[in-house]
VEXKE-180908 format. One record per residue (C-alpha): chain; residue in three letters; y, z, x. Coordinates in steps of 0.25 Angstrom, whole numbers, plus 5000, padded with zeros to 4 digits. Last residue first. Layout:
BEGIN
+-----+------+------+------+------+
: mol : type :   c2 :   c3 :   c1 :
+-----+------+------+------+------+
:   A :  Ala :    Y :    Z :    X :
...
+-----+------+------+------+------+
! end
This chain:
BEGIN
+-----+------+------+------+------+
: mol : type :   c2 :   c3 :   c1 :
+-----+------+------+------+------+
:   A :  Cys : 5110 : 4891 : 5228 :
:   A :  Arg : 5113 : 4884 : 5215 :
:   A :  Gly : 5099 : 4879 : 5212 :
:   A :  Tyr : 5100 : 4882 : 5197 :
:   A :  Val : 5089 : 4892 : 5194 :
:   A :  Gln : 5086 : 4897 : 5209 :
:   A :  Cys : 5100 : 4896 : 5215 :
:   A :  Tyr : 5107 : 4901 : 5203 :
:   A :  Cys : 5097 : 4912 : 5201 :
:   A :  Leu : 5098 : 4916 : 5216 :
:   A :  Gln : 5113 : 4917 : 5214 :
:   A :  Glu : 5112 : 4926 : 5202 :
:   A :  Asp : 5101 : 4935 : 5207 :
:   A :  Pro : 5090 : 4936 : 5196 :
:   A :  Cys : 5093 : 4944 : 5184 :
:   A :  Tyr : 5080 : 4945 : 5176 :
:   A :  Val : 5079 : 4959 : 5171 :
:   A :  Gly : 5067 : 4962 : 5163 :
:   A :  Gln : 5059 : 4954 : 5173 :
:   A :  Met : 5055 : 4939 : 5170 :
:   A :  Gly : 5043 : 4933 : 5163 :
:   A :  Phe : 5048 : 4923 : 5153 :
:   A :  Ile : 5050 : 4933 : 5141 :
:   A :  Ile : 5057 : 4942 : 5151 :
:   A :  His : 5067 : 4932 : 5154 :
:   A :  Trp : 5069 : 4928 : 5140 :
:   A :  Leu : 5071 : 4942 : 5135 :
:   A :  Tyr : 5087 : 4944 : 5137 :
:   A :  Glu : 5090 : 4932 : 5128 :
:   A :  Met : 5079 : 4936 : 5119 :
:   A :  Val : 5086 : 4948 : 5115 :
:   A :  Arg : 5099 : 4940 : 5113 :
:   A :  Gly : 5093 : 4930 : 5104 :
:   A :  Ser : 5088 : 4942 : 5095 :
:   A :  Ser : 5102 : 4947 : 5095 :
:   A :  Ala : 5109 : 4934 : 5092 :
:   A :  Asp : 5100 : 4930 : 5081 :
:   A :  Ser : 5100 : 4944 : 5075 :
:   A :  Leu : 5089 : 4954 : 5077 :
:   A :  Glu : 5080 : 4957 : 5065 :
:   A :  Thr : 5069 : 4951 : 5073 :
:   A :  Asp : 5059 : 4942 : 5067 :
:   A :  Leu : 5063 : 4928 : 5071 :
:   A :  Ile : 5066 : 4932 : 5085 :
:   A :  Trp : 5053 : 4940 : 5086 :
:   A :  Gln : 5046 : 4928 : 5082 :
:   A :  Arg : 5052 : 4920 : 5093 :
:   A :  Phe : 5046 : 4930 : 5103 :
:   A :  Lys : 5033 : 4930 : 5096 :
:   A :  Ile : 5031 : 4915 : 5097 :
:   A :  Tyr : 5035 : 4916 : 5111 :
:   A :  Asp : 5024 : 4926 : 5114 :
:   A :  Glu : 5014 : 4918 : 5106 :
:   A :  Leu : 5016 : 4906 : 5116 :
:   A :  Pro : 5010 : 4914 : 5127 :
:   A :  Arg : 5019 : 4919 : 5138 :
:   A :  Arg : 5017 : 4914 : 5152 :
:   A :  Arg : 5019 : 4901 : 5146 :
:   A :  Val : 5034 : 4901 : 5146 :
:   A :  Gln : 5034 : 4904 : 5161 :
:   A :  Asp : 5025 : 4892 : 5163 :
:   A :  Arg : 5034 : 4883 : 5156 :
:   A :  Ser : 5045 : 4887 : 5165 :
:   A :  Val : 5058 : 4894 : 5160 :
:   A :  Ala : 5073 : 4891 : 5159 :
:   A :  Phe : 5084 : 4900 : 5154 :
:   A :  Gln : 5096 : 4901 : 5145 :
:   A :  Ala : 5095 : 4914 : 5136 :
:   A :  Cys : 5109 : 4919 : 5140 :
:   A :  Cys : 5110 : 4929 : 5148 :
:   A :  Ala : 5106 : 4934 : 5162 :
:   A :  Ala : 5094 : 4943 : 5161 :
:   A :  Gly : 5092 : 4958 : 5159 :
:   A :  Ile : 5082 : 4968 : 5153 :
:   A :  Glu : 5081 : 4982 : 5159 :
:   A :  Val : 5072 : 4993 : 5155 :
:   A :  Pro : 5061 : 4983 : 5152 :
:   A :  Lys : 5055 : 4984 : 5138 :
:   A :  Arg : 5041 : 4990 : 5138 :
:   A :  Ile : 5031 : 4980 : 5132 :
:   A :  Tyr : 5022 : 4984 : 5120 :
:   A :  Thr : 5008 : 4978 : 5118 :
:   A :  Arg : 5002 : 4980 : 5104 :
:   A :  Gly : 4989 : 4987 : 5101 :
:   A :  Ala : 4996 : 4999 : 5095 :
:   A :  Ile : 5004 : 5001 : 5107 :
:   A :  Glu : 5000 : 4995 : 5120 :
:   A :  Gln : 5010 : 4996 : 5132 :
:   A :  Gln : 5017 : 4987 : 5141 :
:   A :  Thr : 5026 : 4989 : 5153 :
:   A :  Pro : 5015 : 4994 : 5162 :
:   A :  Ser : 5009 : 4979 : 5161 :
:   A :  Ser : 5019 : 4972 : 5169 :
:   A :  Leu : 5032 : 4965 : 5164 :
:   A :  Asn : 5036 : 4951 : 5168 :
:   A :  Leu : 5028 : 4944 : 5158 :
:   A :  Pro : 5033 : 4952 : 5146 :
:   A :  Pro : 5023 : 4962 : 5143 :
:   A :  Thr : 5018 : 4956 : 5133 :
:   A :  Ser : 5011 : 4944 : 5128 :
:   A :  Thr : 5019 : 4946 : 5115 :
:   A :  Asp : 5016 : 4956 : 5104 :
:   A :  Glu : 5029 : 4963 : 5106 :
:   A :  Phe : 5038 : 4956 : 5115 :
:   A :  Val : 5050 : 4954 : 5106 :
:   A :  Asp : 5049 : 4966 : 5098 :
:   A :  Gln : 5047 : 4975 : 5110 :
:   A :  Trp : 5059 : 4970 : 5117 :
:   A :  Ala : 5068 : 4970 : 5104 :
:   A :  Gln : 5064 : 4985 : 5102 :
:   A :  Glu : 5067 : 4989 : 5116 :
:   A :  Thr : 5080 : 4982 : 5115 :
:   A :  Val : 5083 : 4969 : 5122 :
:   A :  His : 5098 : 4966 : 5118 :
:   A :  Gly : 5103 : 4978 : 5125 :
:   A :  Asn : 5099 : 4974 : 5138 :
:   A :  Tyr : 5099 : 4985 : 5149 :
:   A :  His : 5100 : 4978 : 5162 :
:   A :  Pro : 5104 : 4990 : 5172 :
:   A :  Ser : 5113 : 4983 : 5176 :
:   A :  Gly : 5121 : 4973 : 5169 :
:   A :  Asn : 5124 : 4959 : 5175 :
:   A :  Cys : 5111 : 4953 : 5171 :
:   A :  Gly : 5113 : 4949 : 5156 :
:   A :  Pro : 5127 : 4944 : 5157 :
:   A :  Asn : 5131 : 4940 : 5167 :
:   A :  Trp : 5120 : 4939 : 5177 :
:   A :  Asn : 5123 : 4924 : 5180 :
:   A :  Cys : 5110 : 4917 : 5183 :
:   A :  Arg : 5109 : 4911 : 5169 :
:   A :  Leu : 5098 : 4900 : 5167 :
:   A :  Asn : 5088 : 4912 : 5167 :
:   A :  Val : 5075 : 4907 : 5174 :
:   A :  Tyr : 5061 : 4908 : 5170 :
:   A :  Gly : 5048 : 4904 : 5176 :
:   A :  Asn : 5053 : 4907 : 5190 :
:   A :  Gln : 5046 : 4896 : 5198 :
:   A :  Gln : 5047 : 4885 : 5186 :
:   A :  Val : 5061 : 4889 : 5184 :
:   A :  Phe : 5064 : 4888 : 5199 :
:   A :  Asp : 5058 : 4874 : 5200 :
:   A :  Leu : 5067 : 4870 : 5188 :
:   A :  Gln : 5080 : 4873 : 5195 :
:   A :  Leu : 5090 : 4872 : 5184 :
:   A :  Asn : 5102 : 4863 : 5190 :
:   A :  Arg : 5102 : 4853 : 5179 :
:   A :  Met : 5099 : 4863 : 5168 :
:   A :  Ala : 5111 : 4872 : 5172 :
:   A :  Ile : 5120 : 4859 : 5174 :
:   A :  Val : 5117 : 4855 : 5160 :
:   A :  Asn : 5118 : 4870 : 5155 :
:   A :  Asp : 5133 : 4870 : 5160 :
:   A :  His : 5140 : 4883 : 5162 :
:   A :  Leu : 5150 : 4875 : 5170 :
:   A :  Pro : 5140 : 4877 : 5182 :
:   A :  Ala : 5128 : 4884 : 5177 :
:   A :  Asp : 5124 : 4897 : 5171 :
:   A :  Val : 5125 : 4894 : 5156 :
:   A :  His : 5130 : 4907 : 5151 :
:   A :  Trp : 5144 : 4903 : 5149 :
:   A :  Ala : 5139 : 4892 : 5140 :
:   A :  Met : 5149 : 4893 : 5128 :
:   A :  Leu : 5161 : 4898 : 5136 :
:   A :  Phe : 5161 : 4890 : 5149 :
:   A :  Gly : 5154 : 4878 : 5143 :
:   A :  Ala : 5141 : 4872 : 5144 :
:   A :  Arg : 5128 : 4866 : 5137 :
:   A :  His : 5127 : 4874 : 5124 :
:   A :  Ala : 5113 : 4874 : 5118 :
:   A :  His : 5108 : 4886 : 5126 :
:   A :  Leu : 5096 : 4883 : 5135 :
:   A :  Phe : 5082 : 4886 : 5137 :
:   A :  Ala : 5076 : 4878 : 5149 :
:   A :  Ile : 5061 : 4876 : 5149 :
:   A :  Thr : 5054 : 4871 : 5161 :
:   A :  Ser : 5040 : 4865 : 5163 :
:   A :  Pro : 5040 : 4859 : 5149 :
:   A :  Leu : 5032 : 4866 : 5138 :
:   A :  Asn : 5021 : 4860 : 5130 :
:   A :  His : 5012 : 4872 : 5126 :
:   A :  Tyr : 5024 : 4881 : 5122 :
:   A :  Asn : 5032 : 4870 : 5116 :
:   A :  Asn : 5034 : 4876 : 5102 :
:   A :  Ile : 5034 : 4891 : 5106 :
:   A :  Ile : 5043 : 4888 : 5118 :
:   A :  Tyr : 5053 : 4880 : 5110 :
:   A :  Thr : 5054 : 4890 : 5099 :
:   A :  Phe : 5056 : 4901 : 5109 :
:   A :  Tyr : 5068 : 4895 : 5115 :
:   A :  Ala : 5073 : 4891 : 5101 :
:   A :  Met : 5072 : 4905 : 5095 :
:   A :  Ser : 5078 : 4910 : 5108 :
:   A :  Glu : 5091 : 4902 : 5107 :
:   A :  His : 5098 : 4912 : 5097 :
:   A :  Gly : 5088 : 4922 : 5092 :
:   A :  Lys : 5088 : 4916 : 5078 :
:   A :  Asn : 5089 : 4902 : 5072 :
:   A :  Leu : 5075 : 4902 : 5065 :
:   A :  Pro : 5063 : 4894 : 5067 :
:   A :  Ile : 5069 : 4885 : 5078 :
:   A :  Thr : 5073 : 4870 : 5077 :
:   A :  Leu : 5070 : 4858 : 5086 :
:   A :  Thr : 5074 : 4845 : 5078 :
:   A :  Asp : 5065 : 4833 : 5080 :
:   A :  Ala : 5060 : 4833 : 5066 :
:   A :  Asn : 5074 : 4832 : 5060 :
:   A :  Gln : 5074 : 4838 : 5047 :
:   A :  Arg : 5079 : 4851 : 5053 :
:   A :  Thr : 5092 : 4844 : 5057 :
:   A :  Glu : 5095 : 4840 : 5043 :
:   A :  His : 5093 : 4854 : 5038 :
:   A :  Ser : 5102 : 4859 : 5049 :
:   A :  Pro : 5097 : 4866 : 5061 :
:   A :  Asn : 5102 : 4879 : 5066 :
:   A :  Val : 5093 : 4882 : 5078 :
:   A :  Ile : 5093 : 4868 : 5084 :
:   A :  Tyr : 5082 : 4868 : 5095 :
:   A :  Ile : 5084 : 4860 : 5107 :
:   A :  Ala : 5072 : 4856 : 5115 :
:   A :  Arg : 5076 : 4848 : 5127 :
:   A :  Gln : 5069 : 4840 : 5138 :
:   A :  Trp : 5076 : 4841 : 5151 :
:   A :  Ser : 5081 : 4830 : 5161 :
:   A :  Asn : 5087 : 4834 : 5174 :
:   A :  Leu : 5078 : 4827 : 5183 :
:   A :  His : 5078 : 4814 : 5175 :
:   A :  Phe : 5066 : 4810 : 5168 :
:   A :  Ser : 5072 : 4811 : 5154 :
:   A :  Glu : 5076 : 4821 : 5144 :
:   A :  Pro : 5091 : 4823 : 5146 :
:   A :  Leu : 5098 : 4834 : 5152 :
:   A :  His : 5113 : 4829 : 5151 :
:   A :  Gln : 5113 : 4822 : 5138 :
:   A :  Glu : 5101 : 4828 : 5131 :
:   A :  Val : 5106 : 4842 : 5134 :
:   A :  Trp : 5120 : 4839 : 5132 :
:   A :  Asp : 5117 : 4835 : 5118 :
:   A :  Thr : 5116 : 4850 : 5114 :
:   A :  Pro : 5128 : 4851 : 5105 :
:   A :  Glu : 5127 : 4863 : 5096 :
:   A :  Glu : 5129 : 4860 : 5081 :
:   A :  Glu : 5114 : 4862 : 5078 :
:   A :  Leu : 5114 : 4875 : 5085 :
:   A :  Arg : 5106 : 4875 : 5098 :
:   A :  Ala : 5094 : 4881 : 5104 :
:   A :  Met : 5089 : 4876 : 5118 :
:   A :  Val : 5077 : 4872 : 5126 :
:   A :  Ile : 5079 : 4863 : 5138 :
:   A :  Val : 5066 : 4857 : 5143 :
:   A :  Lys : 5059 : 4854 : 5156 :
:   A :  Asp : 5048 : 4844 : 5161 :
:   A :  Gly : 5050 : 4844 : 5176 :
:   A :  Gln : 5059 : 4840 : 5187 :
:   A :  Thr : 5061 : 4850 : 5198 :
:   A :  Thr : 5073 : 4854 : 5207 :
:   A :  Val : 5084 : 4853 : 5198 :
:   A :  Gly : 5096 : 4853 : 5207 :
:   A :  Gly : 5109 : 4850 : 5199 :
:   A :  Val : 5115 : 4839 : 5192 :
:   A :  Pro : 5129 : 4840 : 5188 :
:   A :  Asn : 5132 : 4838 : 5174 :
:   A :  Ser : 5147 : 4836 : 5171 :
:   A :  Ala : 5148 : 4827 : 5183 :
:   A :  Ala : 5158 : 4832 : 5194 :
:   A :  Gly : 5172 : 4827 : 5193 :
:   A :  Asn : 5174 : 4835 : 5206 :
:   A :  His : 5187 : 4843 : 5202 :
:   A :  Ile : 5183 : 4844 : 5187 :
:   A :  Arg : 5169 : 4848 : 5190 :
:   A :  Asp : 5173 : 4858 : 5201 :
:   A :  Leu : 5184 : 4864 : 5192 :
:   A :  Trp : 5173 : 4867 : 5182 :
:   A :  Asp : 5163 : 4872 : 5192 :
:   A :  Ile : 5173 : 4882 : 5198 :
:   A :  Met : 5178 : 4886 : 5184 :
:   A :  Tyr : 5163 : 4889 : 5180 :
:   A :  Ala : 5161 : 4897 : 5193 :
:   A :  Gly : 5173 : 4906 : 5190 :
:   A :  Ala : 5169 : 4908 : 5175 :
:   A :  Arg : 5155 : 4912 : 5178 :
:   A :  Tyr : 5154 : 4915 : 5163 :
:   A :  Gln : 5148 : 4929 : 5165 :
:   A :  Asn : 5156 : 4931 : 5178 :
:   A :  Cys : 5169 : 4927 : 5172 :
:   A :  Leu : 5166 : 4936 : 5160 :
:   A :  Asp : 5163 : 4948 : 5169 :
:   A :  Gln : 5175 : 4946 : 5177 :
:   A :  Leu : 5183 : 4945 : 5164 :
:   A :  His : 5177 : 4958 : 5159 :
:   A :  Ala : 5180 : 4965 : 5172 :
:   A :  Glu : 5194 : 4960 : 5172 :
:   A :  Leu : 5196 : 4965 : 5157 :
:   A :  Leu : 5191 : 4978 : 5160 :
:   A :  Tyr : 5200 : 4980 : 5172 :
:   A :  Leu : 5212 : 4975 : 5164 :
:   A :  Ala : 5209 : 4985 : 5153 :
:   A :  Phe : 5208 : 4996 : 5164 :
:   A :  Val : 5221 : 4992 : 5169 :
:   A :  Leu : 5228 : 4991 : 5155 :
:   A :  Val : 5222 : 5005 : 5152 :
:   A :  Cys : 5227 : 5011 : 5165 :
:   A :  Val : 5241 : 5005 : 5163 :
:   A :  Val : 5242 : 5011 : 5149 :
:   A :  Cys : 5237 : 5024 : 5154 :
:   A :  Phe : 5248 : 5024 : 5165 :
:   A :  Gly : 5258 : 5020 : 5155 :
:   A :  Ala : 5254 : 5032 : 5146 :
:   A :  Ile : 5255 : 5041 : 5158 :
:   A :  Arg : 5268 : 5036 : 5162 :
:   A :  Leu : 5273 : 5038 : 5148 :
:   A :  Gly : 5269 : 5052 : 5147 :
:   A :  Gly : 5275 : 5055 : 5160 :
:   A :  Lys : 5288 : 5049 : 5155 :
:   A :  Met : 5287 : 5058 : 5143 :
+-----+------+------+------+------+
! end
């Protein structure tokens, strides 16, 4: 009997130890994903030094630039106008903010930017902006979410205090022009931290449906990846697809125009037509933006190099 109790006790201890191990691993992953340590340091530094709420970073080039975002009507986005105003100031930005769920009264306002259908999360607004402004694009386009900051709400904003104002004030426009496309998240977690990079959202069917009848292959792929079937060009899906989440990025005008306008119309039409849900279709696009804008199937630049090139944090 005593032997049985010892074995049972030993098993309970093993289970508890294993559970604690899993919990620790999960907490470490969350801390990495949220950059909790860096966030706490930045927060304490702001309190201790009484720093301004919007420190100005080292934007290297002034030029015409725009922030594009999708927002719910109830979401406050006045932070863009207040802290990144349209002016001749170095850190000023034009803005194109699309209301995805406009009320009847809002629709009556001719100045309101809206989308054809509230589907695909932010991608419907992103494509709508490109389509409507393709022939009159500014030199730099930054695609952002509507929330400015916050440890929980904006954890994916890869700037001190998860603050999109700080991110935009530090964005290195020269590098955007040089590279054509930059993901605004350098942290690999999630999206780049798995290896190999098997993306469950971009299925073979989704890949073919999105790129069918566009100017394929995607700009980074060479001709052996395509084949003609019944007069249509089909593109082989890369074995690995990976990029840091979460659909916030910046592109140059020239990079956008490496694809014809018709491509973007077809991409948006896929969102309108697909049977995938709002969330699922948006997730597919989230992991295709880098490919649409000419990057390799796996776009995971070294984190420290990314912070240096994208934000000047060298």
